[in-house]
N, C-alpha and C positions, 0 to 999 in steps of 0.2 A: 575403623572398618565398619562399625555399626551405622555411622552417618551415611556412608556410601550405600549400604544396603537399604536404609530408610529412603534415601533419595531415589534409588532404582525402583523400590516398591511403590513409592508415591507416583513416579512417572508411569509405571505400568497400570496403576489404579486409575489415574486420570485418563490414560489412553483407553482403558476398558470402559470407563463411564462415557467417554466421548463416543465410542463405537456403539454403545447401547442406546444412548438417548438422542444423539444427533445424526445417526445414520439415515433416518427417514427424511432428512432435509436435503438429500442429494438431488441432482438434476433429474435423474430418472424417476424418482419418487414425486417430485414436484409436477412433472408433466405427464405422469401416469403411463409411461411406456419405456421401452428400451431403445437406445439409439439404433439407427439404421445399420451402421457398420457392425454392431454386435449381432443383429439378426442375420446379416449376410455371412458373418463368420460362423455362426451356429449352423446355418444351413450348409455351408461348405464342409464343415467337419462332419456333419451327418452324412453327406454324400460320400466323403472319403471313407467313412466307417462302413457304409453299405458296400462300397466298391471293394474294400479289403476283405470283407466277409465273403463276398461273391468270388473273389480271387483265391481265398485261402482253401476253399473246399476242393476245387480241382487240383490245386498245387499239392495238397496233402494226399489226395488220391494217387497222383502221379508218383510222388515220392514213395508211398507205400508199395505201389506196383513195381517200381524200379527195385526196391529192396527185396520184394518177393522173387522177382525174376533173377536178381543177383544171387539170392540164396539158392534158388532152384538150379541155376546153371553154374554153380561154383565148382562142381565135380570134386567135392571133398576138400577143397582148399580152405583151411581154417581161417586164414586172413580174410578172405572174401565173405565167409559166413559171418565172421565177427563184424565186418563193415556193414553187411546187409542188416544184421540185427540192430546195429547202432542207427542206421538210416531209418528203419521202420519205427523204432522206439522214439527217436528224436522227432520224426514227422508227426507221430500221433500225439506226443506231449505238446508239441508246438500248436497243433490244431486245437487240442483241448484248452491250452492257454488262451488262444484267440477267442474261443467260444466263451470261456469263463470271463474274459475281459468284457465281451459284448454283454453278457448277462449282468455283470456288475454295473456297467454303464447304463443299461436300461433300467436297473433297479434304482440307480441314483436319479435318473430322469423322472421316474414315476414319483419319487419323493419330492422333487422340486416342483 
């Protein structure tokens, strides 16, 4: 069992050394830029991200509005009040999650 562990450790060590020392010899590093398809994919993902943020704000507002009106016009029905509270809470948490993801992605972009 110890020979297998030593073999696995040596393979990981060699892989780690290769990634550290020979990573600079890739094609992008040799030519001083990124490939065109990577640039196109990055710009496409940025456009999709902007579109989702622009779409999430009105969607969350509509969901909260529907929840408020559902709660207001429930006329004492406990089931509708519970559903309305779930709708409001879920839409606010979802919108906060989307904004947090955007914040994390922008922080990662600033580090890179």
